[in-house]
C-alpha positions in Angstrom: 4.6 25.4 -32.6 5.0 22.5 -35.0 2.2 20.2 -36.0 2.8 16.6 -34.9 3.6 14.6 -38.0 4.9 11.3 -39.2 8.5 12.4 -39.0 8.1 13.4 -35.3 6.3 10.1 -34.7 9.2 8.1 -35.9 11.9 10.1 -34.0 9.9 10.1 -30.8 9.0 6.4 -31.2 12.6 5.5 -31.6 13.6 7.6 -28.6 10.8 6.0 -26.4 11.6 2.5 -27.4 15.4 2.9 -27.0 15.2 4.7 -23.6 12.2 3.2 -21.8 14.1 0.3 -20.2 17.5 1.9 -19.9 18.4 3.7 -16.7 18.4 7.1 -18.5 14.8 8.3 -18.3 12.5 7.9 -21.3 10.2 10.6 -20.0 13.1 13.0 -19.6 14.3 12.4 -23.1 10.8 12.8 -24.6 10.3 16.1 -22.7 13.6 17.5 -24.0 12.9 16.1 -27.5 9.3 17.5 -27.6 10.7 20.9 -26.7 13.5 20.8 -29.3 11.1 19.6 -32.0 8.5 22.2 -31.1 5.7 19.7 -30.4 5.5 20.2 -26.6 1.8 21.2 -26.7 -0.9 19.2 -25.1 -1.3 16.9 -28.1 2.4 16.3 -28.3 2.4 15.3 -24.6 -0.6 13.0 -25.1 1.3 11.3 -28.0 4.4 10.8 -25.8 2.2 9.1 -23.2 0.4 6.9 -25.8 3.6 5.5 -27.4 4.7 4.2 -24.0 2.1 1.4 -24.5 4.2 0.2 -27.4 7.2 -0.2 -25.1 5.0 -2.0 -22.5 3.8 -4.5 -25.1 7.4 -5.2 -26.1 8.0 -6.6 -22.6 4.9 -8.8 -23.0 6.3 -10.1 -26.3 9.8 -10.6 -24.9 8.6 -12.5 -21.8 5.5 -14.1 -23.2 6.6 -17.6 -22.1 7.0 -16.4 -18.5 3.7 -14.6 -18.5 1.9 -17.6 -19.9 3.4 -19.8 -17.2 2.3 -17.4 -14.5 -1.2 -17.3 -16.0 -1.4 -21.1 -16.1 -0.1 -21.3 -12.5 -2.8 -18.9 -11.3 -5.5 -20.9 -13.3 -4.7 -24.0 -11.3 -1.5 -25.5 -12.5 0.7 -27.9 -10.5 1.3 -27.0 -6.8 4.8 -25.6 -7.2 3.8 -23.7 -10.3 0.8 -22.1 -8.5 2.9 -21.1 -5.5 5.6 -19.6 -7.8 2.9 -17.7 -9.8 1.2 -16.3 -6.6 4.5 -15.2 -5.2 5.5 -13.5 -8.5 2.1 -11.6 -8.7 2.2 -10.7 -5.0 5.7 -9.2 -5.4 4.6 -7.2 -8.4 1.6 -5.9 -6.6 3.7 -4.9 -3.5 6.2 -3.1 -5.7 3.6 -1.4 -7.8 1.4 0.0 -4.9 3.8 2.7 -3.4 4.3 4.6 -6.7 0.6 4.2 -7.7 -0.6 5.7 -4.4 2.0 8.5 -4.3 1.5 9.2 -8.0 -2.2 9.6 -7.6 -1.7 12.1 -4.8 1.0 14.2 -6.6 0.0 13.8 -10.2 -1.3 17.4 -10.6 1.7 19.0 -8.9 4.2 16.9 -10.9 2.6 17.8 -14.3 2.4 21.5 -13.4 5.8 22.1 -11.9 8.3 19.3 -12.8 7.8 18.7 -16.6 10.5 21.0 -17.9 13.8 20.4 -19.6 15.7 22.1 -16.8 14.3 20.0 -13.9 14.8 16.9 -16.1 18.4 17.9 -16.7 19.1 18.3 -13.0 17.5 14.8 -12.3 19.7 13.3 -15.1 22.8 14.6 -13.5 21.9 13.5 -10.0 20.8 10.1 -11.2 24.0 9.6 -13.1 26.1 10.4 -10.0 24.1 7.8 -8.0 24.6 5.1 -10.7 28.4 5.7 -10.7 28.4 5.6 -6.9 26.5 2.3 -6.8 28.6 0.7 -9.5 32.0 1.9 -8.1 34.1 -0.9 -6.6 31.1 -3.3 -7.0 29.3 -2.1 -3.9 25.9 -3.4 -4.9 27.0 -6.8 -6.4 29.1 -7.5 -3.3 25.9 -7.4 -1.3 23.8 -9.3 -3.8 21.9 -12.1 -2.0 19.0 -12.5 -4.5 20.3 -14.2 -7.7 17.0 -14.4 -9.5 13.5 -12.9 -9.6 12.0 -16.2 -8.3 14.2 -15.9 -5.1 12.7 -12.5 -4.2 10.7 -12.1 -0.9 7.9 -9.7 -0.3 10.2 -7.3 1.6 12.6 -7.2 -1.4 9.6 -6.3 -3.7 8.3 -3.6 -1.4 11.8 -2.0 -1.1 12.1 -1.9 -4.9 8.6 -0.4 -5.0 9.6 2.4 -2.6 12.7 3.1 -4.8 10.3 3.4 -7.8 8.6 6.3 -6.1 11.8 8.4 -6.9 10.9 8.0 -10.6 7.8 10.2 -10.1 10.3 13.1 -10.5 10.7 13.4 -14.3 14.3 12.6 -15.4 15.0 10.2 -12.6 14.1 7.1 -14.7 11.7 4.4 -13.6 14.1 1.7 -14.9 17.0 3.4 -13.2 15.2 3.8 -9.9 14.1 0.1 -9.8 17.3 -1.4 -11.2 19.8 0.5 -9.2 17.4 0.5 -6.2 17.0 -3.3 -6.5 20.8 -3.7 -6.6 21.1 -1.6 -3.4 18.6 -3.7 -1.5 20.3 -7.0 -2.4 19.2 -8.1 -5.9 21.8 -9.2 -8.4 22.2 -7.0 -11.5 20.3 -9.5 -13.7 17.5 -10.1 -11.1 17.1 -6.3 -10.7 16.9 -5.8 -14.4 14.4 -8.5 -15.0 12.2 -7.4 -12.2 12.3 -3.9 -13.5 11.0 -5.1 -16.8 8.1 -7.0 -15.2 7.3 -4.1 -12.9 6.9 -1.9 -15.9 3.8 -3.8 -16.9 1.4 -2.8 -14.1 3.1 0.6 -13.5 3.1 1.8 -17.1 -0.3 0.4 -18.0 -1.8 2.2 -15.0 0.0 5.5 -15.6 -0.7 5.5 -19.4 -4.4 4.6 -19.0 -4.8 7.3 -16.3 -3.1 10.0 -18.4 -4.9 9.1 -21.6 -8.3 9.1 -19.8 -7.6 12.6 -18.4 -6.5 13.8 -21.9 -9.1 11.9 -23.9 -10.5 15.2 -25.3 -7.1 15.7 -27.1 -7.4 12.4 -29.1 -8.8 12.7 -32.6 -9.3 10.1 -35.3 -7.3 12.4 -37.7 -4.2 11.7 -35.6 -4.7 7.9 -35.7 -2.0 7.3 -38.3 0.6 9.4 -36.6 -0.1 7.8 -33.2 -0.1 4.3 -34.7 3.3 5.0 -36.3 4.9 6.1 -33.1 3.3 3.1 -31.2 4.8 0.6 -33.7 8.2 2.2 -33.8 8.4 2.3 -30.0 7.3 -1.4 -29.8 9.9 -2.7 -32.2 12.7 -0.6 -30.8 11.9 -1.5 -27.2 11.8 -5.2 -28.1 15.3 -5.0 -29.5 16.5 -2.9 -26.5 15.1 -5.3 -23.9 17.0 -8.3 -25.4 20.2 -6.3 -25.9 20.1 -4.9 -22.3 19.9 -8.4 -20.8 23.0 -9.4 -22.9 24.7 -6.2 -21.7 24.2 -6.7 -18.0 25.6 -10.2 -18.1 29.0 -8.7 -19.0 29.1 -5.0 -18.0 28.0 -2.5 -15.4 25.6 0.4 -15.7 28.4 3.0 -15.2 28.3 4.0 -18.9 24.7 5.1 -18.5 25.7 7.1 -15.5 28.3 9.0 -17.5 25.8 9.5 -20.3 23.2 11.0 -18.0 25.7 13.4 -16.5 26.9 14.5 -20.0 23.4 14.9 -21.4 22.1 16.8 -18.3 25.0 19.3 -18.4 24.5 19.8 -22.1 20.8 20.5 -21.6 21.4 22.9 -18.7 24.0 24.8 -20.8 21.6 25.0 -23.7 18.7 26.3 -21.7 20.9 28.7 -19.7 
């Protein structure tokens, strides 16, 4: 078993930042990478959880203007602004609750039985097939009736939240479940992508805080430099990825990520066979 070092922190930070908001499963990639790098012990898993905070804060930085407007609306801004802010927060809460409740119930089972490269590889392949099916012949976009996040109703948000529950299975991808699920329930590709970014804030903050609290005995001051390095690398990489992804979806489909998932999953299955 390797000792988690700065080299590992940079590699895993780059991997987390690049994959967190793409529909290819950051958790799945980190599980596979930790195993290949030999840092899949308890401390390595705690590190992988911690650096997700860097990716979350990247969304806050990328959408700081929107978040400030929401905060001002909630604090008593103009009538229309307050209504928009309340609807935005209500939709996030409704989308967040299903995965939070189900995750709290199944957390122990998931950690004990599903965190392995083989189960992740299977989920990557299945998820890739789903993405290709949704993107084929423009099925989802032909049904799009919600062009922007501000046009979402509470039913739309709840449906996306139910789709997010699929991501409790490692390798499915939280981004993939919410983006592709959002497209299936009527959101445009851009609206589904943006809402997925925003939904990451409460979902990942809650999940990371819960996991770190449970594993707080593994955190030591001696690891502060390594953890901080991974955190910073994940933040910068995720910030660049979020901006690039929005430019991507304006012109292209997610099919390429479906093919990537299938290829990676088959390679991992062949390797561990």
